[in-house]
MARMI-903848 format. One record per atom (N, C-alpha, C): y, z, x; residue in three letters. Coordinates in steps of 0.2 Angstrom, whole numbers, padded with zeros to 4 digits, always signed. Atoms other than C-alpha are relative to their C-alpha. Last residue first. Layout:
MARMI-903848
YZXala;...
//
This chain:
MARMI-903848
+0004+0004+0006lys;+0375+0461+0444lys;-0002-0007+0002lys;+0007-0002+0000lys;+0379+0470+0461lys;-0004-0004-0006lys;+0003+0004-0006val;+0396+0460+0462val;-0008+0001+0000val;+0000+0007+0002asn;+0401+0467+0445asn;-0003-0004+0005asn;+0005+0000+0006leu;+0396+0485+0450leu;-0001-0007-0002leu;+0006+0000-0004tyr;+0406+0483+0467tyr;-0006-0001-0006tyr;+0001+0007-0003ala;+0421+0478+0457ala;-0007-0001+0003ala;+0001+0005+0005asn;+0419+0493+0446asn;-0001-0007+0003asn;+0007-0001+0003tyr;+0418+0504+0461tyr;-0002-0005-0005tyr;+0005+0002-0005lys;+0433+0497+0469lys;-0007+0000-0002lys;-0001+0007+0000leu;+0443+0500+0453leu;-0005-0004+0005leu;+0003+0002+0006leu;+0437+0518+0452leu;+0000-0008-0001leu;+0007+0000-0001his;+0442+0520+0470his;-0004-0002-0006his;+0001+0005-0004asp;+0460+0515+0466asp;-0008+0000+0002asp;-0001+0006+0003ala;+0461+0526+0451ala;-0002-0006+0004ala;+0006+0001+0005ile;+0453+0541+0460ile;+0001-0007-0004ile;+0006+0001-0004val;+0466+0539+0474val;-0006-0001-0004val;-0001+0007-0003leu;+0481+0537+0462leu;-0006-0001+0004leu;+0001+0005+0005ala;+0475+0552+0452ala;+0000-0007+0003ala;+0008+0000+0001ala;+0473+0563+0467ala;-0001-0005-0005ala;+0003+0004-0006met;+0491+0558+0472met;-0007+0000-0001met;-0002+0007+0000ala;+0498+0563+0455ala;-0004-0004+0005ala;+0004+0004+0005glu;+0488+0579+0454glu;+0001-0007+0000glu;+0007+0000-0002val;+0495+0584+0471val;-0004-0003-0005val;+0000+0006-0005ile;+0513+0579+0465ile;-0008+0000+0003ile;+0000+0006+0004ile;+0511+0590+0449ile;-0001-0006+0005ile;+0007+0001+0004val;+0506+0605+0459val;+0000-0007-0003val;+0004+0005-0003ala;+0521+0602+0471ala;-0007-0001-0004ala;-0002+0006+0001arg;+0534+0610+0460arg;-0005-0005+0003arg;-0001+0001+0007pro;+0527+0627+0460pro;+0001-0007-0002pro;+0006+0001+0004val;+0521+0624+0478val;+0001+0000-0007val;+0000+0007+0004val;+0538+0621+0486val;-0006+0000-0005val;+0007+0001-0001cys;+0543+0639+0491cys;-0001-0006-0004cys;+0003-0006-0004pro;+0561+0645+0493pro;-0007-0001+0002pro;+0005-0005+0002asp;+0566+0628+0487asp;-0002+0005+0004asp;+0007+0001-0003his;+0582+0621+0493his;-0004+0004-0003his;+0005-0003+0005arg;+0600+0618+0487arg;-0007-0002+0002arg;+0002+0004+0005gly;+0614+0616+0501gly;-0005+0003-0005gly;-0004+0001+0006lys;+0617+0626+0516lys;-0004-0005-0005lys;+0003+0002+0006gly;+0607+0633+0531gly;+0005-0001-0006gly;+0000-0005+0005ser;+0618+0635+0547ser;-0003-0003-0006ser;+0000+0004+0007ile;+0614+0626+0563ile;+0000+0006-0005ile;+0003-0005+0005val;+0619+0634+0580val;+0001-0004-0006val;-0005-0001+0005thr;+0622+0623+0596thr;-0004+0005-0005thr;+0002-0006+0004glu;+0614+0619+0612glu;+0005+0001-0005glu;-0004-0006-0001glu;+0619+0601+0618glu;-0003+0006-0004glu;+0004-0005-0004gly;+0607+0587+0619gly;+0003+0006+0001gly;-0002+0001-0007ala;+0621+0574+0613ala;-0005+0005+0005ala;+0002+0007-0002glu;+0612+0572+0596glu;+0002-0001+0008glu;-0003+0005+0004asn;+0614+0591+0593asn;-0002-0007+0003asn;-0004+0004-0004leu;+0602+0605+0598leu;+0003-0006-0004leu;+0002+0007+0000thr;+0596+0620+0589thr;+0003-0004+0005thr;-0002+0004-0006pro;+0598+0639+0587pro;-0003-0007-0001pro;+0006+0001-0005gln;+0596+0645+0569gln;+0003-0004+0006gln;-0002+0004-0006asp;+0609+0653+0557asp;-0006-0001+0004asp;-0002-0004-0006arg;+0601+0658+0540arg;+0002-0004+0006arg;-0008-0002+0001met;+0599+0651+0523met;+0002+0005+0005met;-0001-0007+0002ile;+0582+0643+0528ile;+0008+0001+0000ile;-0007-0002+0001thr;+0578+0624+0528thr;+0000+0007-0002thr;-0003+0000-0007ala;+0560+0621+0535ala;+0008+0003-0001ala;-0006+0005+0000val;+0552+0625+0518val;+0004+0001+0007val;-0006-0003+0003pro;+0536+0636+0522pro;+0006-0006+0001pro;-0003-0004-0005lys;+0520+0626+0526lys;+0007+0003-0004lys;-0006+0002-0002phe;+0509+0619+0512phe;+0004+0005+0004phe;-0004-0006-0002ala;+0490+0621+0511ala;+0007-0003+0002ala;-0006+0003-0004val;+0480+0609+0500val;+0005+0006+0002val;-0006-0005-0001asn;+0463+0615+0493asn;+0005-0004+0004asn;-0003-0001-0006phe;+0449+0604+0486phe;+0006+0004+0000phe;-0005-0006-0001thr;+0436+0602+0473thr;+0003+0000+0007thr;-0003+0001-0007val;+0427+0586+0466val;+0005+0006+0000val;-0007-0001+0000asp;+0416+0592+0451asp;+0003-0001+0007asp;-0002-0007+0001met;+0398+0586+0452met;+0008+0000+0000met;+0000-0001+0007gly;+0394+0567+0450gly;+0002+0007-0002gly;+0007-0001+0002asn;+0389+0564+0468asn;-0001+0002-0008asn;+0001-0005+0005ser;+0405+0556+0474ser;-0007+0001-0003ser;+0001+0003+0007ile;+0403+0546+0490ile;-0001+0006-0005ile;-0006+0003+0001gly;+0409+0551+0508gly;+0000-0003-0007gly;+0000+0006-0004gly;+0391+0555+0513gly;+0006-0004-0002gly;+0005+0000-0005gln;+0391+0568+0499gln;+0000-0006+0004gln;+0000+0006-0004ile;+0406+0572+0488ile;-0005+0001+0006ile;+0001+0006+0004gly;+0407+0584+0473gly;-0001-0006+0004gly;-0006+0002+0003gly;+0414+0598+0484gly;+0000-0006-0004gly;-0002+0006-0002ser;+0399+0599+0495ser;+0007-0002-0003ser;-0003-0001-0007tyr;+0398+0618+0493tyr;+0003-0007+0002tyr;-0004+0006-0002asn;+0394+0614+0475asn;+0004+0001+0006asn;-0006-0002-0003thr;+0379+0625+0470thr;+0004-0006+0001thr;+0000-0007+0002arg;+0364+0621+0459arg;+0007+0004+0002arg;+0001-0005-0005thr;+0367+0603+0461thr;+0001+0007-0002thr;-0006-0005-0002ile;+0366+0591+0446ile;-0002+0003+0007ile;+0001-0003-0007thr;+0355+0576+0441thr;+0006+0004+0002thr;-0005+0001-0005lys;+0357+0572+0422lys;-0002+0004+0006lys;+0001+0006-0004thr;+0343+0569+0410thr;+0005-0001+0006thr;+0002+0005+0004gly;+0343+0587+0404gly;-0002-0006+0003gly;-0003-0003+0006glu;+0351+0597+0417glu;-0001-0005-0005glu;-0001+0004+0006lys;+0340+0593+0432lys;+0003+0004-0005lys;+0004-0002+0006ser;+0341+0600+0450ser;+0001-0004-0006ser;+0000+0004+0006phe;+0347+0596+0467phe;-0005+0003-0005phe;+0006+0002+0002ile;+0350+0610+0480ile;+0000-0004-0007ile;-0001+0000+0007asp;+0367+0611+0488asp;-0007-0003-0003asp;+0002+0006+0003asn;+0364+0616+0506asn;+0000+0000-0008asn;-0005+0005+0002his;+0375+0630+0512his;-0002-0006-0004his;-0005-0003+0005glu;+0364+0645+0513glu;+0005-0005-0003glu;+0004-0003+0005ser;+0349+0637+0522ser;+0005+0003-0006ser;+0002+0006+0004gly;+0361+0627+0533gly;-0003+0002-0007gly;+0006+0004-0003lys;+0369+0643+0539lys;-0002-0005-0005lys;+0006-0001+0003tyr;+0387+0648+0534tyr;-0006-0003+0004tyr;+0003-0007-0002lys;+0402+0652+0544lys;-0007+0000-0003lys;+0002+0000-0007ser;+0408+0633+0545ser;-0003+0007+0002ser;+0007+0002-0001gly;+0408+0633+0526gly;-0003+0000+0007gly;+0005-0005+0001glu;+0423+0644+0526glu;-0007-0002+0001glu;+0001-0004-0006phe;+0433+0630+0533phe;-0005+0006+0000phe;-0006+0000-0005gly;+0431+0619+0518gly;-0002+0004+0006gly;-0001-0007-0003ser;+0418+0625+0505ser;+0005+0000+0006ser;+0006-0004+0000gly;+0421+0610+0495gly;+0001+0007+0003gly;+0004+0001+0007tyr;+0436+0601+0501tyr;-0006+0003+0000tyr;+0007-0002+0000glu;+0449+0606+0514glu;-0003-0002-0007glu;+0004+0002+0006phe;+0467+0600+0517phe;-0007+0002+0002phe;+0007-0001+0000gly;+0481+0607+0528gly;-0004-0003-0006gly;+0002-0002-0007his;+0499+0606+0534his;-0008+0000+0000his;+0007-0002+0000val;+0507+0599+0518val;-0002+0000+0007val;+0002-0007-0001ala;+0526+0600+0519ala;-0007+0002+0000ala;-0005-0004-0005asn;+0530+0583+0512asn;-0002+0007+0000asn;-0005-0003+0004ile;+0515+0574+0504ile;+0004+0005+0004ile;-0006+0004+0001gly;+0506+0562+0515gly;+0005+0003-0004gly;-0004-0001-0006met;+0493+0575+0520met;+0006-0004+0000met;-0003-0007+0000met;+0487+0575+0502met;+0005+0001+0006met;-0005+0000+0005ala;+0485+0556+0501ala;+0003+0007+0000ala;-0006+0004-0002lys;+0476+0555+0518lys;+0006+0001-0006lys;-0004-0004-0005ala;+0465+0570+0513ala;+0006-0004+0002ala;-0003-0006+0004leu;+0460+0562+0496leu;+0004+0003+0006leu;-0006+0002+0004asp;+0456+0546+0506asp;+0004+0005-0004asp;-0005+0002-0005ala;+0445+0555+0518ala;+0006-0003-0003ala;-0004-0006-0003his;+0437+0564+0504his;+0005-0001+0005his;-0004-0003+0006leu;+0432+0548+0495leu;+0004+0006+0003leu;+0003-0005+0003lys;+0426+0540+0512lys;+0005+0003-0006lys;-0003-0001+0006asp;+0434+0524+0516asp;-0003+0005-0004asp;-0007-0001-0001phe;+0430+0523+0534phe;+0004+0002-0006phe;-0002+0000-0006val;+0411+0525+0533val;+0008+0002+0000val;+0003-0005-0005pro;+0401+0529+0518pro;+0003+0000+0007pro;+0004+0004-0004glu;+0412+0521+0504glu;-0002+0005+0006glu;-0001-0001-0008gly;+0420+0531+0490gly;-0005-0004+0003gly;-0007+0001-0002leu;+0416+0533+0471leu;+0000+0001+0007leu;-0001+0006-0004gly;+0397+0532+0468gly;+0007-0002+0002gly;+0003+0000-0007val;+0391+0545+0455val;+0002-0007+0003val;+0006+0003+0000pro;+0404+0544+0440pro;-0003+0001+0007pro;+0001+0006-0004leu;+0418+0556+0440leu;-0007-0003+0000leu;+0003+0006+0004asn;+0418+0568+0425asn;+0001-0006+0004asn;+0006-0001+0004arg;+0430+0582+0433arg;-0002-0007-0003arg;+0000+0007+0003ile;+0443+0583+0447ile;-0007+0000-0003ile;+0006+0002+0002val;+0447+0601+0453val;+0000-0007-0004val;+0001+0005+0004thr;+0462+0606+0463thr;-0007-0001-0002thr;+0007+0002+0001ser;+0468+0621+0472ser;-0001-0005-0005ser;+0002+0003+0006ile;+0486+0623+0479ile;-0007-0002-0001ile;+0006+0004+0001arg;+0491+0634+0493arg;-0001-0002-0007arg;+0005-0001+0005gly;+0507+0642+0499gly;-0005-0005-0001gly;+0004+0005+0001gly;+0522+0643+0511gly;-0005+0002-0006gly;+0007-0001-0001val;+0537+0654+0511val;-0005-0005-0002val;+0004+0004+0004thr;+0556+0653+0513thr;-0008+0002+0002thr;+0006+0003-0004asp;+0570+0663+0519asp;-0004-0004-0005asp;-0002+0006-0003gly;+0588+0668+0513gly;-0006-0004+0004gly;-0001-0002-0007ala;+0583+0686+0509ala;+0002-0007+0004ala;-0005-0004+0000lys;+0586+0682+0490lys;+0002+0002+0008lys;-0006+0004+0001arg;+0574+0668+0491arg;+0006+0004+0001arg;+0000+0005-0006ile;+0560+0678+0499ile;+0007-0004-0001ile;-0003-0004-0005gly;+0563+0691+0485gly;+0001-0004+0007gly;-0007-0001+0001asp;+0561+0678+0472asp;+0003+0005+0005asp;-0005+0005-0002ile;+0546+0672+0480ile;+0007+0001-0001ile;-0001+0001-0007tyr;+0538+0689+0480tyr;+0004-0006+0002tyr;-0004-0006-0003thr;+0542+0693+0462thr;+0001-0001+0007thr;-0006+0001+0002ile;+0535+0676+0456ile;+0005+0005+0003ile;-0003+0005-0004met;+0519+0678+0466met;+0008-0001-0001met;-0001-0003-0007glu;+0515+0695+0459glu;+0004-0005+0004glu;-0005-0005+0000thr;+0518+0688+0441thr;+0002+0003+0007thr;-0006+0004+0000ala;+0507+0673+0445ala;+0006+0005+0000ala;-0002+0003-0006thr;+0493+0684+0451thr;+0007-0003+0000thr;-0001-0006-0004ala;+0492+0694+0435ala;+0003-0003+0006ala;-0006-0003+0002pro;+0493+0677+0424pro;+0002+0006+0005pro;+0002-0007+0001asp;+0479+0668+0434asp;+0007+0004-0002asp;+0004+0000+0006ala;+0483+0649+0431ala;-0003+0007-0001ala;+0006-0003-0002cys;+0497+0649+0444cys;-0004+0002-0006cys;+0006+0005+0001arg;+0511+0637+0440arg;-0007+0003+0003arg;+0003+0001-0007val;+0525+0648+0448val;-0006-0005+0000val;-0004+0004-0005ile;+0536+0647+0433ile;-0003-0002+0006ile;-0004-0004-0004asn;+0523+0654+0420asn;+0003-0005+0005asn;-0003-0006+0004asp;+0515+0648+0404asp;+0004+0004+0005asp;-0006+0001+0002glu;+0511+0631+0412glu;+0004+0005-0004glu;-0004+0003-0006arg;+0497+0637+0422arg;+0007-0001-0003arg;-0001-0006-0004leu;+0489+0647+0407leu;+0005-0002+0006leu;-0005-0004+0004glu;+0490+0632+0396glu;+0002+0006+0004glu;-0006+0003+0000leu;+0482+0621+0410leu;+0005+0004-0004leu;-0004-0002-0006leu;+0469+0634+0412leu;+0006-0004+0000leu;-0003-0007+0001arg;+0465+0633+0393arg;+0003+0001+0007arg;-0006+0000+0005ala;+0463+0614+0394ala;+0003+0007+0000ala;-0006+0002-0004leu;+0452+0615+0410leu;+0006+0000-0004leu;-0005+0003+0005asp;+0439+0625+0401asp;+0007-0001+0003asp;+0003+0003+0006ala;+0424+0627+0412ala;+0005-0003-0005ala;-0003+0007+0002thr;+0435+0630+0427thr;-0004-0003-0005thr;+0005+0003+0004asp;+0431+0649+0429asp;+0003-0007-0002asp;+0000+0000+0007leu;+0444+0654+0442leu;-0006-0004-0003leu;+0004+0006+0002asn;+0442+0661+0459asn;+0000-0001-0007asn;+0008+0000+0000pro;+0454+0675+0462pro;-0002-0007-0002pro;+0002-0001+0006ser;+0473+0671+0466ser;-0008+0000+0000ser;+0005+0005+0002thr;+0479+0674+0483thr;-0003+0001-0007thr;+0002-0002+0007ile;+0495+0683+0489ile;-0005-0006-0002ile;+0007-0004+0000ser;+0496+0682+0508ser;-0003+0001-0007ser;+0000-0005-0005gly;+0510+0669+0507gly;-0007+0003+0001gly;-0007+0000-0002val;+0508+0660+0490val;+0001+0006+0006val;-0003-0005-0005gly;+0491+0656+0485gly;+0007-0001+0001gly;+0005-0006-0001ser;+0481+0648+0471ser;+0002+0005+0005ser;-0002-0004-0006val;+0495+0637+0464val;-0005+0006+0000val;-0004-0006+0001his;+0486+0626+0451his;+0002+0003+0007his;-0002-0004-0006ala;+0478+0609+0450ala;+0004+0006-0002ala;-0004-0006+0001phe;+0468+0600+0436phe;+0002+0003+0007phe;-0003-0003-0006ile;+0462+0582+0435ile;+0004+0006-0001ile;-0005-0005+0000glu;+0451+0575+0421glu;+0002+0003+0007glu;-0001-0004-0006ile;+0441+0559+0420ile;+0006+0005-0001ile;+0002-0007+0001gly;+0436+0553+0402gly;+0001+0005+0007gly;+0007-0001-0003gln;+0437+0535+0407gln;-0003+0007-0001gln;+0004+0005+0004gln;+0452+0532+0395gln;-0007+0000+0003gln;+0001-0004+0006lys;+0460+0548+0404lys;-0005-0005-0005lys;+0006-0004-0001leu;+0458+0539+0420leu;-0002+0004-0006leu;+0006+0005-0001phe;+0470+0525+0415phe;-0006+0004+0001phe;+0001+0003+0006leu;+0483+0538+0408leu;-0006-0005+0000leu;+0003-0005+0004lys;+0481+0548+0424lys;-0001-0003-0007lys;+0007-0001-0003ala;+0485+0533+0435ala;-0004+0005-0005ala;+0003+0006+0003ile;+0501+0530+0424ile;-0008+0000+0002ile;+0001-0001+0008ala;+0506+0548+0427ala;-0004-0006-0003ala;+0006-0004+0001gly;+0502+0545+0446gly;-0001+0001-0008gly;+0006+0004-0001ala;+0515+0531+0446ala;-0006+0004-0001ala;+0000+0005+0006ala;+0528+0543+0439ala;-0006-0005+0000ala;+0002-0003+0006val;+0523+0557+0451val;+0000-0005-0006val;+0007+0000+0000arg;+0524+0545+0466arg;-0003+0004-0007arg;+0002+0006+0001ala;+0542+0541+0462ala;-0008+0000-0001ala;-0001+0001+0007ala;+0546+0559+0460ala;-0003-0007-0002ala;+0006-0001+0004thr;+0539+0561+0477thr;+0000-0001-0007thr;+0004+0006+0001glu;+0554+0553+0485glu;-0006+0001-0004glu;-0002+0004+0006arg;+0564+0568+0482arg;-0004-0006-0001arg;+0005+0000+0005ala;+0553+0576+0495ala;+0003-0002-0007ala;-0001-0005+0005ser;+0566+0570+0508ser;-0006+0000-0005ser;+0005-0006-0001ser;+0560+0560+0522ser;+0000+0005-0005ser;+0006+0002+0002arg;+0569+0544+0515arg;-0006+0006+0001arg;+0001+0007+0002gly;+0586+0552+0516gly;-0007-0001-0002gly;+0005+0003-0003gly;+0585+0569+0524gly;-0002-0007-0002gly;+0006-0002+0003gly;+0596+0578+0512gly;-0006-0003+0003gly;-0002-0003+0006arg;+0611+0568+0518arg;-0007+0001-0004arg;+0000-0007+0000tyr;+0606+0565+0536tyr;+0001+0004-0007tyr;-0005-0002+0005asp;+0602+0547+0534asp;-0001+0008-0001asp;+0003-0005+0005arg;+0595+0543+0551arg;+0005+0001-0006arg;-0005-0002+0006ile;+0598+0530+0564ile;-0004+0004-0005ile;-0006+0001-0002gly;+0590+0525+0581gly;+0006+0002-0005gly;-0004+0005+0004tyr;+0574+0522+0572tyr;+0007-0001+0003tyr;+0004+0007+0001lys;+0561+0531+0583lys;+0005-0005-0003lys;+0003+0002-0006met;+0572+0545+0591met;-0004-0007-0001met;-0005+0002-0004gln;+0583+0548+0576gln;-0003-0004+0006gln;-0003+0006+0003tyr;+0568+0549+0564tyr;+0006-0003+0005tyr;+0005+0005-0001thr;+0559+0561+0576thr;+0003-0007-0003thr;+0001+0002-0007tyr;+0574+0572+0578tyr;-0004-0006+0000tyr;-0006+0003-0003asp;+0579+0573+0559asp;-0001-0003+0007asp;+0002+0006-0003ala;+0561+0575+0553ala;+0006-0003+0003ala;-0001+0006+0004his;+0563+0593+0550his;-0001-0006+0003his;+0006+0001+0004ser;+0555+0608+0559ser;+0001-0006-0005ser;+0007-0002-0003pro;+0572+0614+0566pro;-0006-0002-0005pro;+0002-0006+0003arg;+0587+0604+0559arg;-0007+0002+0003arg;+0007+0001+0002phe;+0594+0592+0572phe;-0003+0007-0003phe;+0004-0005-0002lys;+0613+0591+0573lys;-0007-0001-0003lys;+0002+0002-0006asp;+0624+0576+0572asp;-0004+0006+0003asp;+0000+0007-0002ser;+0627+0575+0554ser;-0002-0002+0007ser;+0006+0001-0004ile;+0622+0593+0551ile;+0000-0008+0002ile;+0001-0004-0006his;+0638+0600+0545his;-0006-0001+0004his;-0005+0003-0005ser;+0641+0585+0533ser;-0001+0004+0007ser;+0004+0002-0006tyr;+0625+0590+0524tyr;+0004-0002+0005tyr;+0004-0006-0002asp;+0632+0599+0509asp;-0003-0001+0006asp;-0004-0004-0004lys;+0645+0585+0508lys;-0003+0006+0002lys;+0001+0002-0007ser;+0631+0574+0501ser;+0004+0004+0005ser;-0006-0003-0003arg;+0631+0583+0485arg;-0001-0001+0007arg;-0001+0000-0007gln;+0620+0571+0475gln;+0006+0004+0002gln;-0003-0006-0003asp;+0617+0576+0457asp;+0000+0001+0007asp;-0005-0002+0004glu;+0612+0560+0447glu;+0004+0006+0003glu;-0002-0007-0003asn;+0599+0551+0457asn;+0007+0001-0004asn;-0006-0001-0003pro;+0592+0537+0445pro;+0001+0007+0003pro;-0002-0006+0002ile;+0573+0535+0443ile;+0007+0001+0003ile;-0006-0002-0004val;+0567+0517+0443val;+0002+0007-0003val;-0003-0006+0002ile;+0550+0511+0438ile;+0005+0003+0004ile;-0005-0002-0004ala;+0542+0494+0441ala;+0004+0006-0004ala;-0004-0005+0004ile;+0525+0490+0434ile;+0005+0003+0004ile;-0003-0005-0003pro;+0518+0474+0442pro;+0004+0005-0004pro;-0005+0002-0005thr;+0508+0463+0430thr;+0003+0006+0003thr;+0004+0003-0006gly;+0492+0468+0421gly;+0005-0002+0006gly;+0002+0007+0001thr;+0501+0469+0404thr;-0004-0003+0006thr;-0001+0003-0006ser;+0501+0488+0402ser;-0002-0008-0001ser;+0007+0001-0004lys;+0502+0493+0384lys;+0002-0004+0007lys;+0004-0006-0002gly;+0516+0501+0374gly;-0006-0001+0004gly;+0003-0003+0006glu;+0522+0485+0366glu;-0004+0006+0001glu;-0002+0004+0006phe;+0524+0476+0383phe;-0003+0004-0006phe;+0002-0003+0007val;+0524+0485+0399val;+0002-0004-0005val;+0007-0001+0000gly;+0524+0477+0417gly;-0003+0004-0006gly;+0004+0006+0001ser;+0543+0478+0419ser;-0008+0003+0000ser;-0003+0007+0000leu;+0558+0489+0420leu;-0004-0006-0001leu;+0005+0005-0001leu;+0552+0506+0415leu;+0003-0007+0000leu;-0001+0006+0003gln;+0566+0519+0417gln;-0005-0006+0002gln;+0003+0006-0002ala;+0561+0536+0421ala;+0002-0006-0004ala;+0001+0005+0006thr;+0574+0550+0418thr;-0003-0006+0003thr;+0006+0004-0002asp;+0573+0563+0433asp;-0003-0005-0006asp;+0004+0001+0006ser;+0585+0574+0424ser;-0006-0004+0001ser;+0002+0007+0001glu;+0592+0580+0440glu;-0004+0000-0006glu;+0001+0002+0007lys;+0601+0596+0443lys;-0001-0007-0001lys;-0003+0007+0001arg;+0599+0603+0461arg;-0002-0002-0007arg;-0004+0000+0006gln;+0595+0622+0459gln;+0004-0007-0001gln;-0006+0002-0002thr;+0580+0622+0471thr;+0004-0001-0007thr;+0000+0006-0003thr;+0566+0632+0464thr;+0007-0002+0001thr;+0004+0000-0006ile;+0562+0650+0461ile;-0001-0007+0003ile;-0003-0004-0005lys;+0575+0653+0448lys;-0003+0000+0007lys;+0001-0008+0000ser;+0568+0640+0437ser;+0004+0003+0006ser;+0004-0002+0006gln;+0568+0621+0432gln;-0001+0008+0000gln;-0004-0004+0004gly;+0582+0616+0444gly;-0003+0002-0006gly;-0003-0006-0002pro;+0572+0602+0452pro;+0004+0004-0005pro;-0007+0000-0001arg;+0560+0590+0443arg;+0003+0006+0003arg;-0002+0000-0007arg;+0542+0591+0446arg;+0007+0001+0002arg;+0003-0005-0003lys;+0536+0597+0429lys;+0002+0000+0008lys;-0004-0006+0001asp;+0549+0586+0421asp;-0003+0006+0003asp;-0006-0001-0005leu;+0542+0571+0430leu;+0003+0006-0002leu;+0002-0001-0007glu;+0525+0574+0421glu;+0006+0001+0005glu;+0003-0007+0000ser;+0533+0576+0404ser;-0002+0002+0007ser;-0006-0004+0000gln;+0543+0559+0407gln;-0002+0008+0001gln;-0002+0001-0006ile;+0526+0550+0410ile;+0006+0005+0002ile;+0004-0004-0005phe;+0519+0558+0395phe;+0003-0001+0007phe;-0002-0007+0001ala;+0534+0552+0384ala;-0004+0005+0005ala;-0006-0002-0003glu;+0532+0535+0391glu;+0002+0007+0000glu;-0003-0005+0004asp;+0514+0534+0385asp;+0006+0002+0004asp;-0006-0003-0004ile;+0508+0518+0393ile;+0004+0004-0004ile;-0005-0003+0004thr;+0491+0513+0384thr;+0005+0004+0004thr;+0000-0007+0000ile;+0481+0503+0396ile;+0006+0003-0004ile;+0002-0003+0006asn;+0479+0485+0390asn;-0001+0008+0001asn;-0004+0002+0006ser;+0480+0477+0407ser;-0003+0004-0006ser;+0003+0005+0005pro;+0473+0485+0423pro;+0004-0001-0006pro;+0002-0004+0006cys;+0486+0493+0435cys;-0004-0005-0005cys;+0007+0000+0001gly;+0485+0482+0451gly;-0002+0005-0006gly;+0003+0006+0001asp;+0503+0484+0457asp;-0008+0001-0001asp;+0007-0001+0001leu;+0514+0499+0454leu;-0004-0007-0001leu;+0003+0006+0003ile;+0532+0497+0460ile;-0008+0001+0001ile;+0006+0002-0002val;+0541+0514+0463val;-0002-0007-0004val;+0004+0004+0004gly;+0558+0521+0462gly;-0007-0002+0003gly;+0007+0001-0003ile;+0572+0531+0469ile;-0004-0004-0005ile;+0006-0001+0004ala;+0590+0529+0464ala;-0006+0000+0005ala;-0001+0001+0007ala;+0608+0527+0470ala;-0006+0002-0005ala;-0002+0007+0002gly;+0605+0535+0487gly;+0001-0001-0008gly;-0007+0001+0002his;+0606+0553+0491his;+0002-0007-0001his;-0002-0006+0004ser;+0587+0558+0492ser;+0007-0001-0003ser;-0001-0006-0004glu;+0582+0540+0497glu;+0003+0006-0004glu;-0006-0004+0001gly;+0575+0525+0489gly;+0000+0006+0004gly;-0006+0002-0004phe;+0558+0515+0488phe;+0006+0005-0002phe;-0006-0004+0003thr;+0540+0518+0483thr;+0006-0002+0004thr;-0005+0000-0006thr;+0526+0505+0485thr;+0006+0004-0003thr;-0007-0001+0002ile;+0510+0508+0474ile;+0005-0001+0007ile;-0004-0001-0005arg;+0493+0501+0474arg;+0007+0001-0002arg;-0005-0004+0004phe;+0478+0502+0463phe;+0005+0002+0005phe;+0000+0003+0006leu;+0468+0489+0472leu;+0005+0002-0005leu;+0002+0007-0001asp;+0472+0495+0489asp;+0000-0004-0006asp;+0005+0003+0004gly;+0481+0511+0489gly;-0001-0007+0002gly;+0006-0004+0000phe;+0498+0517+0496phe;-0005-0003-0005phe;+0004+0002+0005ser;+0514+0508+0501ser;-0007+0004+0001ser;-0003-0002+0006asn;+0529+0514+0511asn;-0005-0002-0006asn;+0003-0006+0003gly;+0521+0515+0528gly;+0003+0002-0007gly;+0006+0002+0003ala;+0532+0503+0538ala;-0002+0006-0004ala;+0005-0005+0001met;+0550+0506+0543met;-0006-0002-0005met;
//
């Protein structure tokens, strides 16, 4: 199975399955002398871990990160950083009833057809449990970016048909406080209350619902990204589309921009002191695939979780029609826990592009 690595200069490779002994990640290319705050890494994992509220899966995992290499006296050494996260609360028997059945809209069928074998216990490698490894690596990317003054903030901007109003992003620290003050991780308190009530009702009905996450990246230099195949927004899109349950990505004005005229949509350049800015930001901080110094903004759409607590018709491995029953512990809506995954993947992309940009500047000299 290929495709377990992500990034070029700041590169991660994840390993492990949902019901295996552990999951983990090897991060290669992290610069030396970055302060590695293990408490921060753990706090990031805590935001993704299961069992944290009534509207998330009740699987109980501490998601305790163990750093095995690449760190000495609290600093990165420049060598590969290995992190392992033990699995502690596997209930493989919850999946015995689907050992020969294909769950609708899951990876069961495609894995079986391609590889001739699949780990049906929680989906094995296809499980979102793997994303904890990305969050751990993303936390280190955030620590690197923090030294460059780069900030990343994401929040739940939509659940089902409920949509948060556009937020004033001038004070990201305040928005972070508001986001972490509720279990759905929406930075608008009134909308958060509505979302929580709705998700809890969906959960009680044995169903699931999708949602949206909005992200802003601030203080990027002008010049991240390449003009053809390694466009910054293309790599962000790849990162987000690689997250479980993601079905859509848009940056800047996104699909709404297709409704505008050019005279309405063009971002007019202006001066703010000595800094070049644009009066609007329909470009989402990226023009020609390259960051222009404005905030990078994008939205990510998540589908409803495929496992529902209702009987559904399906096929078994023999091609026979059968019925499958939803069992086990699953999220009624993934977006509250996915916020930190979106931030982590964004951080990994920006860290990778920042190293490429710095390499370009060195060659340019």
